[in-house]
PyMOL CGO cylinders between C-alpha atoms (Angstrom):
from pymol import cmd
from pymol.cgo import CYLINDER

trace = [
    CYLINDER, 109.78, 79.63, 48.93, 107.10, 76.95, 49.08, 0.3, 1, 1, 1, 1, 1, 1,
    CYLINDER, 107.10, 76.95, 49.08, 103.85, 77.60, 48.03, 0.3, 1, 1, 1, 1, 1, 1,
    CYLINDER, 103.85, 77.60, 48.03, 100.85, 74.88, 48.61, 0.3, 1, 1, 1, 1, 1, 1,
    CYLINDER, 100.85, 74.88, 48.61, 99.03, 74.76, 45.52, 0.3, 1, 1, 1, 1, 1, 1,
    CYLINDER, 99.03, 74.76, 45.52, 95.48, 72.21, 46.04, 0.3, 1, 1, 1, 1, 1, 1,
    CYLINDER, 95.48, 72.21, 46.04, 94.11, 71.91, 42.66, 0.3, 1, 1, 1, 1, 1, 1,
    CYLINDER, 94.11, 71.91, 42.66, 97.92, 71.42, 40.90, 0.3, 1, 1, 1, 1, 1, 1,
    CYLINDER, 97.92, 71.42, 40.90, 96.89, 67.77, 39.80, 0.3, 1, 1, 1, 1, 1, 1,
    CYLINDER, 96.89, 67.77, 39.80, 98.43, 67.20, 36.25, 0.3, 1, 1, 1, 1, 1, 1,
    CYLINDER, 98.43, 67.20, 36.25, 101.66, 68.06, 34.63, 0.3, 1, 1, 1, 1, 1, 1,
    CYLINDER, 101.66, 68.06, 34.63, 99.78, 70.47, 32.49, 0.3, 1, 1, 1, 1, 1, 1,
    CYLINDER, 99.78, 70.47, 32.49, 99.28, 72.16, 35.41, 0.3, 1, 1, 1, 1, 1, 1,
    CYLINDER, 99.28, 72.16, 35.41, 102.96, 71.93, 36.31, 0.3, 1, 1, 1, 1, 1, 1,
    CYLINDER, 102.96, 71.93, 36.31, 103.84, 73.60, 32.93, 0.3, 1, 1, 1, 1, 1, 1,
    CYLINDER, 103.84, 73.60, 32.93, 101.85, 76.34, 33.48, 0.3, 1, 1, 1, 1, 1, 1,
    CYLINDER, 101.85, 76.34, 33.48, 102.92, 77.29, 37.19, 0.3, 1, 1, 1, 1, 1, 1,
    CYLINDER, 102.92, 77.29, 37.19, 106.34, 77.00, 36.21, 0.3, 1, 1, 1, 1, 1, 1,
    CYLINDER, 106.34, 77.00, 36.21, 105.28, 79.37, 32.57, 0.3, 1, 1, 1, 1, 1, 1,
    CYLINDER, 105.28, 79.37, 32.57, 103.61, 82.00, 35.34, 0.3, 1, 1, 1, 1, 1, 1,
    CYLINDER, 103.61, 82.00, 35.34, 106.55, 82.16, 37.40, 0.3, 1, 1, 1, 1, 1, 1,
    CYLINDER, 106.55, 82.16, 37.40, 109.19, 82.31, 34.91, 0.3, 1, 1, 1, 1, 1, 1,
    CYLINDER, 109.19, 82.31, 34.91, 106.98, 85.23, 33.12, 0.3, 1, 1, 1, 1, 1, 1,
    CYLINDER, 106.98, 85.23, 33.12, 107.67, 87.27, 36.40, 0.3, 1, 1, 1, 1, 1, 1,
    CYLINDER, 107.67, 87.27, 36.40, 111.11, 86.17, 37.02, 0.3, 1, 1, 1, 1, 1, 1,
    CYLINDER, 111.11, 86.17, 37.02, 113.25, 84.75, 33.60, 0.3, 1, 1, 1, 1, 1, 1,
    CYLINDER, 113.25, 84.75, 33.60, 115.80, 82.81, 36.35, 0.3, 1, 1, 1, 1, 1, 1,
    CYLINDER, 115.80, 82.81, 36.35, 113.48, 81.48, 38.78, 0.3, 1, 1, 1, 1, 1, 1,
    CYLINDER, 113.48, 81.48, 38.78, 114.42, 77.90, 39.81, 0.3, 1, 1, 1, 1, 1, 1,
    CYLINDER, 114.42, 77.90, 39.81, 110.34, 75.96, 40.06, 0.3, 1, 1, 1, 1, 1, 1,
    CYLINDER, 110.34, 75.96, 40.06, 109.82, 72.56, 40.96, 0.3, 1, 1, 1, 1, 1, 1,
    CYLINDER, 109.82, 72.56, 40.96, 106.41, 70.88, 41.54, 0.3, 1, 1, 1, 1, 1, 1,
    CYLINDER, 106.41, 70.88, 41.54, 105.79, 68.15, 42.98, 0.3, 1, 1, 1, 1, 1, 1,
    CYLINDER, 105.79, 68.15, 42.98, 101.77, 67.35, 41.93, 0.3, 1, 1, 1, 1, 1, 1,
    CYLINDER, 101.77, 67.35, 41.93, 101.86, 64.64, 44.75, 0.3, 1, 1, 1, 1, 1, 1,
    CYLINDER, 101.86, 64.64, 44.75, 101.94, 67.14, 47.41, 0.3, 1, 1, 1, 1, 1, 1,
    CYLINDER, 101.94, 67.14, 47.41, 100.65, 69.86, 45.88, 0.3, 1, 1, 1, 1, 1, 1,
    CYLINDER, 100.65, 69.86, 45.88, 103.69, 72.05, 46.74, 0.3, 1, 1, 1, 1, 1, 1,
    CYLINDER, 103.69, 72.05, 46.74, 105.91, 74.07, 44.50, 0.3, 1, 1, 1, 1, 1, 1,
    CYLINDER, 105.91, 74.07, 44.50, 108.97, 75.28, 45.56, 0.3, 1, 1, 1, 1, 1, 1,
    CYLINDER, 108.97, 75.28, 45.56, 110.64, 78.43, 44.04, 0.3, 1, 1, 1, 1, 1, 1,
    CYLINDER, 110.64, 78.43, 44.04, 114.14, 79.56, 44.05, 0.3, 1, 1, 1, 1, 1, 1,
    CYLINDER, 114.14, 79.56, 44.05, 113.78, 83.64, 42.76, 0.3, 1, 1, 1, 1, 1, 1,
    CYLINDER, 113.78, 83.64, 42.76, 114.77, 86.51, 44.04, 0.3, 1, 1, 1, 1, 1, 1,
    CYLINDER, 114.77, 86.51, 44.04, 111.16, 88.54, 42.76, 0.3, 1, 1, 1, 1, 1, 1,
    CYLINDER, 111.16, 88.54, 42.76, 109.29, 88.96, 45.78, 0.3, 1, 1, 1, 1, 1, 1,
    CYLINDER, 109.29, 88.96, 45.78, 107.43, 86.06, 47.62, 0.3, 1, 1, 1, 1, 1, 1,
    CYLINDER, 107.43, 86.06, 47.62, 103.94, 88.31, 46.86, 0.3, 1, 1, 1, 1, 1, 1,
    CYLINDER, 103.94, 88.31, 46.86, 104.86, 88.71, 43.02, 0.3, 1, 1, 1, 1, 1, 1,
    CYLINDER, 104.86, 88.71, 43.02, 105.49, 84.89, 42.50, 0.3, 1, 1, 1, 1, 1, 1,
    CYLINDER, 105.49, 84.89, 42.50, 102.33, 83.66, 44.68, 0.3, 1, 1, 1, 1, 1, 1,
    CYLINDER, 102.33, 83.66, 44.68, 100.34, 86.44, 42.80, 0.3, 1, 1, 1, 1, 1, 1,
    CYLINDER, 100.34, 86.44, 42.80, 101.72, 85.09, 39.35, 0.3, 1, 1, 1, 1, 1, 1,
    CYLINDER, 101.72, 85.09, 39.35, 100.57, 81.47, 40.40, 0.3, 1, 1, 1, 1, 1, 1,
    CYLINDER, 100.57, 81.47, 40.40, 96.83, 82.58, 41.09, 0.3, 1, 1, 1, 1, 1, 1,
    CYLINDER, 96.83, 82.58, 41.09, 96.75, 84.81, 37.76, 0.3, 1, 1, 1, 1, 1, 1,
    CYLINDER, 96.75, 84.81, 37.76, 97.49, 81.42, 36.20, 0.3, 1, 1, 1, 1, 1, 1,
    CYLINDER, 97.49, 81.42, 36.20, 93.89, 80.34, 37.71, 0.3, 1, 1, 1, 1, 1, 1,
    CYLINDER, 93.89, 80.34, 37.71, 95.30, 78.38, 40.62, 0.3, 1, 1, 1, 1, 1, 1,
    CYLINDER, 95.30, 78.38, 40.62, 94.72, 78.94, 44.46, 0.3, 1, 1, 1, 1, 1, 1,
    CYLINDER, 94.72, 78.94, 44.46, 97.95, 79.09, 46.75, 0.3, 1, 1, 1, 1, 1, 1,
    CYLINDER, 97.95, 79.09, 46.75, 97.33, 78.24, 50.70, 0.3, 1, 1, 1, 1, 1, 1,
]
cmd.load_cgo(trace, "trace")
């Protein structure tokens, strides 16, 4: 799954997003690229659930 998170701008954002995703799927593999504002997730949890976790952490997902 690939998510565009335009307001992810620093390592703090990255850590917050990783924690939010892993809170709903502890085995999820999450890679964030602050320069492209992309979050790549490998998980068994539904994409909608992962997206909502990022939104609930305070970030827009486009």
